[in-house]
N, C-alpha and C positions, 0 to 999 in steps of 0.2 A: 299360225304361221310357224315353222318349224328354224328357230335361227342358232347356229352355233356358239358354244362360249358364251349363253348368257342364263342365268338362274336368277328368277323374280325375286324368291325373297334374301337371296344374298346381296342382291343389288341396292332392295329398298333400308334392310338390316347394315349397310356400310356406311353411317353415318355423314351420306350427302343428303338426303334430306326429310324431311318431320313432317310429312303433311299425308300421312298414309293409315291403313287401318287394313289390320286383318279381322276380314266379317263370319260371324259364324258358320256357312257353308263351305269357308275354305279360300273364297276368292278375295281379292285386295283390293279397296277402294285408294286408289291414288290422285290428291287434288297437286294444283299448279297453277299459279295464275287463280283465273278463273275457268280454265277448264277440271274437267274430273272423267274419273273411267274406272272401271270395273275390268281386274286382266289375274289372270288364272294361269297354270302350266294343266298341262291335262295329257299323259301319255306323249312326251316330248314335246309338244306343241304348246305356242304363248297363244294365249286366247286374248284378246284385246275384244273390247265391250264398252265404246265411247263413239259418242257423236263428232269427234275429232282426231281419226285415226292419222292425220298429217302429223298431228300437234306432240301425239304420244308415240312415235315412231324418231322422232325427232328427240323429243324426253328421253328418252332411253335410248337414244342413239345407235339403233338398230340397221342402220347400213354403214357401220363401219365395220371394217377387218379386223376382230379383234385376234384371230387365228393367225394373220401376219404380225399384229401388235406385241401378243404375247412369245412367236417364236423370236423372235429379233431381243426381249427384252432377256429371255432366257441365256441367252449370250453374253449377255452383260456381266452378268454374277453365275455362280453356281449356286449358291441359296435359293435364287427366286425358282428354279425348279421344281424345288419342295415348297417354296409359299406357294406355286401357282396350284400343285395339288388341291391345295385350298379354296383356292381363291377365285378359278380360271374364269366364274359366271359370272363375275364383278362385269360393270360397267361404269364409265365414268359418264353422270347423268346430264344433259342439257338446258339448265335452266333458268328461270326469269332471274337477270340481276337482281333488282329489285328484293325479289326474295331472299335472294341471298345474304344480302347486306345486313338485312335487319336477320334474319336468324342467325347469319352467325359472328353477329352481336350479341346474339341472346346466349348464345353458344359458351361464352366466355364464364371460365371457372364453372363447367355448370353441366350434369349427363345428357344423355341423349331423350330418357323417358320424360325429364324437366325441360328442354328445351321442345320436344313436341308438343307438352301441356302450357307451356308460354306463347307459342304460334299458335295454338288452338283459341288463347284465350282472346288473339288480338285479332282472331279475322272473324271470330263471333263478335266480338266488339265495334270493328270497324268496317269488315267485309261486308258482302250480299252472300244472301244467302240461295244455293246453286242448287242444289238436288239436298232430298232426305234417303235417305234407306236404313232399312227395319226402324224405322221410327224414332231416324235422329236427323237433324238436319246439320250438312254442312256449307260453309262458308268461303270466300274469293277470299284470297292474299289481298290484303287493300292495298291501294295507291297512296303514294304522299297523298294525292288531293285530298281522297276519304279519311284518310287523318291526319286533316290541318288541322282540326279544334282541338287535340289530343294533348293532355295537359301532361305536367310532370307525375301531379297527387292521382289521375285518371288510370294514366300506365301503371304507377306504382301499386295501384287497389289492383293490376292484373297482375301482379307476383313477379315483375320484371325488376325489383330492385336499383342496387344502383345505375342499373341499365339505360334508366328512365331520359336520361340528361345524352345518352349516346343517341337514340334514337329519336327524338328529337331534334337532335342535331344532322342527323344524315336524313330524316325528313327534310326540315329547313334548307339543306345544302343539294338536294335533289329539284327541292321543287321550284327552290332561284334559280335551277339551274349553273349555282357555281361548280356544281360536281356533275357533267352532262353523262347518260348513260351510254348514251350515240358515241361520245367520243369517245367512251373506254374501253369501247368494243374496235374504235381503229387504232386504236394505241397502242405501242410496244408494252409487254410486258411490266418492265421498270416503271414505266411512265403512269402507267395505269394502276399500279400498287403505291406510287408518290400518291396518286390522285386520292384514292381509298382510304388513302393514310390521312388525310386532312380531316378526315372526319373522328370525332371526339370518342375517345377508347377502339380504336382500330388498329391495332397495331399489327406487321408484318405474319405474325400466322392469321388472323383474323381474314386481312386481306388477300393472301392468299386460297384460303379458301373459296372465296371469293372469284378470284381470278381463276381457277379449276374450275369451282361447279356451278357458275354462274355467268361466266367471260368464256371458256371454253379454251382458255391459254393454259397448253400441258408442260410450259415449259417451268412449271414451279414447283415443291415439293413442301408442303404444309408440314413443319416441324414440331409434336409434340411432347407429351414425355413419354409416351410409350414408341413411337417412331424413333426420339434419342436415342428410346433404351434399345429397342434390336437393332438400331443402327448402328452401335457403338460395340454390338454385343457380335455381330455379325459383317460390317459392312466395312467400315472405317475407324483411323488407330482410335484407340479408348481414348489418349487425349487430348483429343480433335475439339476445337472452340463450337460451339451450340450454332452459333450463326456461320459458320465453316461446314455442315452437315450439305446446304442445300449445292454449295459450289463443290463440294464434293460428289456428290448424286448427279448435278450435270455431268461430272467428265465420265461419270458410270454409265447414266441411262441417255443423256443429251437431250432433246425435246420432248422426248417421251417419257419425261421422268416424274411427268405428275400422271401417268399409268399405275406407274410403276409403284409409287405412292399409295397409289388405293389402292391397288395389290396387298401390298405391303401393312397397311395400316389395318386393312380389315385381317388378316393374318393374325395380327397385333389382338387383337376384341376378341380374336373367336380361339387359336389354336397357342399361340407363344405364351399369353397368359397363364393359361391354364398349362401350361407348360412349368413357368414358372413358379406356380404355386404348388404345382406337386411335385420339382427340385429340394421346393422348401420345405415339405413335409417330411422329407428322406432324412433330411440332416439332422 
């Protein structure tokens, strides 16, 4: 199928998902929840090899009109035109809420390769084998029920470090329905954020990533060190407090600010950081 404004590698490398692997033949194996598929782009066509096309059409948000979204965002600030030259293949993935809760707990003070490794460890320990590719086994993302016997020491042995207690707390709150994923979907953004922040170790940044990538609430703007830096450089007054950046972003982008954030974030981890490095080397 031909899809406007879609780049498979950019989407997967943009920090939203941690369960994918580029195979020797150039295809990508992508796993989500208990689903998997092989994906590639050939001569402008997006090729899906999966038993559940409907699931991955939803996962990749293929039915959303990103041409209109990007045109509207460009109107909001002149710098977005430059950013979208490099990032207009990005889409907001629609992922499983529980998987995003655990994945972004693991993201705390971590880098993407290490997060991918920790997620893989948890899937291999508690998930179910769902496919073998190139003589390697791949596993489902374990449900809270499948993780019910996980202990702090067991999780620590998987390399999660201080996050072990946060994972246990998230599991217990979801299993007991103290926090209901169904209710989170129906809540407004602020109420859902506060509900997620009841989990130990989940602050506003982690909660906002779950809201954006696991609940498809696009009126959030997760702020990490790189987003803060480029926002101060290009978009907001330099002396603006960090906790006011999201409010400022909402004034600029409205309820599309989640899309804008992802475009800006991917620009940061590709072009902007390299530009800063080059500038520093010339001083």
